[in-house]
C-alpha positions in Angstrom: 0.4 26.0 -18.3 -0.8 23.0 -16.2 1.3 21.5 -13.7 1.4 17.5 -13.7 3.6 15.1 -11.7 4.5 11.5 -12.8 3.4 8.4 -10.3 4.5 5.2 -10.6 3.7 1.9 -8.6 5.8 -1.1 -9.0 3.4 -3.9 -7.9 3.9 -7.8 -7.9 3.4 -8.1 -11.5 3.1 -5.0 -13.2 4.3 -1.6 -13.3 2.0 1.3 -14.2 3.1 5.1 -14.4 0.9 8.0 -15.2 0.3 11.9 -15.8 -1.8 13.3 -13.0 -2.4 16.8 -12.6 -2.6 18.7 -9.3 -6.5 18.3 -9.6 -6.0 15.0 -9.3 -7.2 14.6 -12.8 -5.2 11.5 -14.8 -4.2 13.0 -18.3 -1.9 9.6 -19.6 -1.0 6.5 -18.3 1.3 3.3 -19.4 1.6 -0.2 -17.7 3.8 -3.0 -18.6 4.3 -6.6 -17.2 7.5 -6.9 -14.7 9.9 -9.9 -14.4 11.9 -9.5 -10.7 14.0 -12.5 -12.2 15.7 -10.1 -14.6 17.7 -8.3 -12.0 17.9 -4.6 -10.8 19.3 -3.1 -13.8 16.2 -4.3 -15.9 13.6 -3.3 -13.5 15.2 0.4 -13.5 15.0 0.5 -17.1 11.7 -0.4 -17.3 11.4 2.3 -14.7 12.7 4.6 -16.5 11.3 3.4 -20.0 7.3 3.5 -18.6 8.3 7.4 -17.2 9.8 8.6 -20.2 6.7 7.4 -22.6 4.4 9.5 -20.3 6.4 12.4 -19.9 7.5 12.4 -23.9 3.4 12.3 -24.2 2.4 14.9 -21.7 6.0 16.8 -22.7 7.9 17.7 -20.1 7.0 21.4 -19.7 5.1 21.8 -16.6 6.5 18.2 -15.0 6.7 19.1 -11.0 8.4 16.1 -10.8 7.9 11.7 -10.2 7.3 10.0 -7.4 7.6 6.0 -7.1 5.9 3.1 -4.9 7.8 0.3 -4.3 7.3 -2.3 -1.9 9.9 -2.5 1.1 11.6 -0.3 3.7 13.6 3.1 2.0 15.6 5.3 3.8 14.2 8.5 3.0 17.2 11.1 2.5 19.3 8.4 0.9 16.7 7.4 -1.0 18.2 3.5 -0.6 16.2 0.6 -0.6 17.1 -0.9 2.7 15.1 -4.2 3.1 12.7 -6.0 0.3 11.8 -9.6 -0.1 10.6 -8.8 -3.7 12.9 -6.5 -5.6 16.3 -8.7 -6.0 19.3 -6.8 -5.8 17.8 -3.4 -4.7 18.8 -4.0 -0.8 21.5 -1.4 -0.5 21.3 0.2 -3.4 20.4 4.0 -4.6 17.4 3.5 -6.0 16.3 7.1 -6.6 19.7 8.8 -7.3 20.1 6.4 -10.1 16.9 6.7 -11.5 16.9 10.8 -11.0 20.3 10.6 -12.9 18.6 8.4 -15.7 16.0 11.3 -16.0 17.0 14.5 -15.0 14.1 14.7 -13.3 13.2 14.8 -9.0 12.3 11.9 -7.8 10.7 11.0 -4.7 10.9 7.4 -3.7 8.2 6.1 -0.9 6.7 2.7 0.2 3.6 1.4 -1.7 1.5 0.9 1.2 2.8 4.6 2.2 1.9 6.3 -1.2 -1.5 4.1 -1.1 -2.6 6.1 1.9 -1.5 9.3 0.7 -3.6 8.6 -2.9 -6.8 7.9 -0.6 -6.4 10.9 1.5 -6.1 13.3 -1.6 -8.8 11.9 -3.5 -10.3 8.8 -2.2 -12.0 8.1 1.0 -9.9 10.4 2.8 -10.2 13.6 1.1 -10.7 16.2 3.5 -9.0 14.1 6.7 -5.6 15.1 7.6 -5.0 12.0 9.9 -6.2 8.6 9.0 -4.6 4.9 9.0 -4.9 2.5 5.8 -4.5 -1.1 5.9 -4.0 -2.6 2.6 -5.2 -6.2 2.7 -3.4 -8.8 0.0 -1.1 -11.6 -0.3 0.8 -9.5 2.6 -0.8 -6.6 5.0 1.1 -3.2 4.4 -0.3 -0.2 6.1 0.2 3.9 5.8 -0.4 6.5 8.7 -1.1 10.0 7.6 -0.4 12.8 10.2 -1.4 16.4 8.8 -1.8 15.7 5.3 1.4 13.7 5.2 3.0 10.2 5.9 4.1 9.6 9.0 7.7 8.2 8.5 9.5 7.6 11.6 13.4 8.6 11.9 14.3 6.3 9.3 11.5 5.9 6.9 10.4 2.4 8.3 7.2 3.4 10.4 3.9 2.0 9.5 5.0 -1.7 9.3 1.1 -2.4 10.4 1.2 -6.2 9.3 4.0 -6.8 11.6 1.8 -5.7 15.1 1.6 -8.6 17.1 -2.2 -9.8 17.3 -2.1 -13.0 18.9 1.1 -13.7 21.2 1.2 -17.4 20.2 0.2 -17.3 16.6 1.8 -18.2 13.5 5.4 -17.7 12.9 5.8 -15.2 10.1 9.1 -14.5 8.1 10.2 -11.4 9.7 11.1 -13.9 12.8 8.1 -12.6 15.0 5.0 -14.7 15.9 1.2 -13.9 16.0 1.7 -11.0 12.9 -1.5 -9.3 11.4 -0.2 -10.6 8.5 -0.2 -14.2 9.1 -3.8 -14.1 10.5 -5.6 -11.9 8.1 -3.8 -11.8 4.6 -5.2 -13.7 1.4 -2.1 -15.7 2.0 -3.1 -16.4 5.9 -7.0 -17.3 4.3 -5.5 -20.2 2.5 -3.3 -20.9 5.0 -6.3 -21.3 7.2 -8.4 -23.2 4.7 -5.5 -25.6 4.5 -5.9 -27.1 7.6 -9.7 -27.1 7.8 -9.3 -29.6 4.6 -10.8 -27.2 2.0 -8.0 -28.3 -0.8 -4.6 -27.9 -1.3 -4.9 -26.5 -4.1 -7.7 -23.6 -2.9 -7.0 -19.9 -2.9 -8.6 -16.8 -1.6 -11.5 -16.2 -4.3 -12.4 -20.0 -3.8 -12.3 -19.9 0.4 -14.9 -16.7 -0.6 -17.0 -18.5 -3.1 -17.2 -21.3 -0.3 -18.1 -19.2 1.9 -20.7 -17.4 0.5 -22.6 -20.9 -0.6 -22.7 -21.2 3.0 -20.0 -23.6 3.6 -18.7 -23.6 7.5 -14.8 -23.9 7.3 -15.0 -21.5 5.0 -17.0 -18.5 6.7 -14.6 -19.5 9.8 -11.5 -18.3 8.0 -13.0 -14.9 7.5 -14.7 -14.9 11.0 -10.7 -15.5 12.1 -9.3 -12.8 10.0 -12.0 -10.8 11.4 -10.8 -11.3 14.6 -7.6 -10.7 13.9 -8.5 -7.2 12.1 -10.5 -6.0 14.9 -7.6 -6.8 17.5 -4.9 -4.6 15.3 -7.6 -1.3 14.7 -8.8 -1.5 18.1 -5.2 -0.7 19.4 -4.7 1.5 16.5 -7.6 3.3 17.2 -6.5 3.0 21.4 -2.8 4.5 20.1 -4.1 7.2 17.4 -7.8 8.7 18.2 -7.8 9.4 14.2 -11.0 10.1 12.5 -10.7 7.5 9.6 -9.4 3.6 9.5 -9.3 2.4 5.7 -9.0 -0.7 4.4 -8.1 -1.5 1.0 -6.7 -4.6 -0.9 -8.2 -7.7 -2.8 -9.4 -9.1 0.1 -12.3 -6.3 0.3 -15.5 -8.1 -1.7 -15.4 -10.3 1.1 -16.4 -7.2 4.0 -19.7 -8.9 4.7 -18.1 -12.0 5.5 -15.4 -10.4 7.9 -16.2 -7.0 9.0 -18.8 -8.0 11.5 -17.0 -10.1 13.7 -14.3 -6.9 13.2 -16.7 -4.8 14.7 -17.3 -6.5 17.5 -14.3 -7.1 18.0 -13.2 -3.4 17.9 -16.2 -2.5 20.2 -15.0 -5.0 22.6 -11.5 -3.9 23.1 -11.6 -0.2 22.3 -12.9 2.3 25.1 -11.6 5.7 22.7 -13.7 3.5 19.7 -16.9 3.8 21.9 -16.2 7.2 23.1 -15.0 9.0 20.1 -17.0 6.9 16.8 -14.0 6.8 14.4 -15.1 5.8 10.7 -13.9 2.6 9.8 -14.5 2.1 6.2 -13.6 1.1 2.9 -11.1 2.8 0.3 -12.4 3.5 -2.6 -9.4 3.8 -5.5 -8.5 0.4 -5.3 -5.6 -0.5 -7.4 -5.0 3.2 -8.2 -4.5 4.5 -4.9 -0.6 3.3 -4.9 -0.6 5.7 -8.3 -2.2 8.8 -7.1 -0.2 9.0 -4.0 3.0 8.2 -5.8 2.3 11.3 -8.3 1.3 13.8 -5.2 4.8 12.8 -3.4 6.3 15.8 -6.2 3.6 18.4 -5.4 3.8 18.2 -1.9 7.7 18.2 -1.9 7.3 21.2 -3.6 9.3 20.3 -6.3 9.1 23.2 -10.1 11.1 21.6 -12.7 12.2 22.8 -16.2 13.3 19.9 -17.9 16.8 20.3 -19.2 18.3 17.1 -19.1 18.8 14.6 -22.2 17.1 12.0 -20.3 
């Protein structure tokens, strides 16, 4: 009998669940749209329904548990979401225990960016590496830090908020209360903001800016150069702090790698003496949107759960 775990990735618009075995092979998966406006109870019910659908298809025998990656700050010991901008009604709610009660299955809750970092470490670009940093570049910027093959959580579980490190002390104000956060200068949202300031259009999207830059538009190219500079400053700091062998970037902005990476590497070289002496790798993640799903599924294996389903859930 093979063993498997179920990974759940709760994204901005979609909920995905997959059965993945201990070798990283996907056995079954389901996906569904998520309406956050429907409220907490509906979202919890949708998560439970997705997990049950996968479990019923594959069978409860051999199930090690369920890992769930969600956006927000999570207090790991209690499984309580301590803060989130995207999950209405979840703050202060014992998400882990409620889903565990409904399913009768061990649940491991994790921040979505941490889960993505773990996925890349398990079967992605970080395979064979026990220390790495992942930056997820999307609407915002998340981060995950892997030490000794496991997520670095800090004492409450909130370590790795890399999108909120300061890269420009007098930079753009951020919703977190700081100014000059990496997220405000290198995310897709930041790109759009820069493009509007440069009069590239009020309705311009990150994809539009990419197409303009590829066509040689100098203002669009400047947006990506600014992004590269911010990322280079952030990576130089991370390299100086951690001295890890691998730093990965993932997310929807990666197709523009050739537009922002040259100045990013220039910044790293000029700002990190550690980089020039140790030559760590700075690369693109290879799992894309699947990273969080694989990382979430890996969590029950790491926690050493062994589960024989006896619940009515």
